[in-house]
C-alpha positions as CSV (number, residue, x, y, z in Angstrom):
1,X,88.8,74.0,68.5
2,X,92.3,75.3,67.7
3,X,93.0,75.9,71.4
4,X,91.9,72.4,72.3
5,X,94.2,71.0,69.6
6,X,97.1,73.2,70.7
7,X,96.5,72.2,74.3
8,X,96.4,68.5,73.4
9,X,99.7,68.8,71.5
10,X,101.4,70.6,74.5
11,X,100.0,68.0,76.9
12,X,101.3,65.2,74.7
13,X,104.7,66.8,74.5
14,X,104.8,67.2,78.3
15,X,103.9,63.6,78.8
16,X,106.6,62.4,76.3
17,X,109.2,64.7,77.8
18,X,108.5,63.5,81.3
19,X,108.6,59.9,80.2
20,X,112.0,60.4,78.6
21,X,113.4,62.3,81.6
22,X,112.1,59.9,84.4
23,X,112.5,56.6,82.6
24,X,115.3,56.9,80.1
25,X,116.1,53.2,80.1
26,X,112.6,52.3,79.2
27,X,112.3,54.9,76.4
28,X,115.7,54.6,74.6
29,X,114.4,56.1,71.3
30,X,114.0,59.8,72.4
31,X,112.9,61.3,69.1
32,X,110.3,58.6,68.5
33,X,108.9,59.2,72.0
34,X,108.9,62.9,71.6
35,X,107.0,62.6,68.3
36,X,104.5,60.0,69.5
37,X,103.3,61.9,72.6
38,X,101.9,64.9,70.8
39,X,100.5,62.9,67.9
40,X,98.8,60.5,70.3
41,X,97.3,63.2,72.5
42,X,96.1,65.1,69.4
43,X,94.5,61.9,68.1
44,X,92.7,61.4,71.5
45,X,91.5,64.9,71.6
46,X,90.2,64.9,68.0
47,X,88.5,61.6,68.5
48,X,86.8,62.7,71.7
49,X,85.7,66.0,70.2
50,X,84.2,64.2,67.2
51,X,82.3,61.9,69.5
52,X,81.1,64.4,72.1
53,X,80.9,67.5,70.0
54,X,81.8,71.0,70.9
55,X,81.4,72.3,74.5
56,X,83.3,69.6,76.4
57,X,86.9,70.9,76.7
58,X,87.6,69.2,80.0
59,X,86.6,65.8,78.7
60,X,88.6,66.4,75.6
61,X,91.8,67.2,77.6
62,X,91.3,64.2,79.8
63,X,91.0,61.9,76.8
64,X,94.1,63.5,75.3
65,X,96.0,62.7,78.4
66,X,94.7,59.1,78.5
67,X,95.3,58.3,74.9
68,X,98.7,60.0,74.9
69,X,99.8,58.0,78.0
70,X,98.4,54.8,76.6
71,X,100.1,55.0,73.2
72,X,103.4,56.0,74.9
73,X,103.2,52.9,77.0
74,X,103.3,50.9,73.9
75,X,106.8,52.2,73.3
76,X,108.1,51.3,76.8
77,X,110.5,48.5,77.0
78,X,110.9,46.2,80.1
79,X,113.7,47.2,82.4
80,X,117.0,45.4,81.9
81,X,117.7,42.7,84.4
82,X,121.0,41.7,85.6
83,X,122.1,38.2,84.7
84,X,122.5,36.1,87.8
85,X,125.4,33.8,88.0
86,X,125.0,30.5,89.7
87,X,126.3,30.4,93.2
88,X,129.7,28.8,93.7
89,X,129.5,25.4,95.2
90,X,130.4,25.2,98.9
91,X,133.8,23.6,99.7
92,X,133.6,20.1,101.0
93,X,129.9,19.9,100.1
94,X,128.7,17.2,97.8
95,X,126.0,17.9,95.3
96,X,123.6,15.2,94.3
């Protein structure tokens, strides 16, 4: 069980680290993201192990990845959009 827990924490940290590296504008709070990933993956692994019981390490790791990614997606912010300025009116053109 200790190896599954350690593996889940490492997987969660890897997910969180890759999220902060690839999408830094969507995950501006780096320490929060790096703390949430391992905790979420560990939660998913422990929950899956308690439901399935011992002897299912592959399913436990898959659940750790899924729960870790799902809970990290809660922290994601939408991308910043550029503000559009209204187009300048054409010269010599009347508007309504």
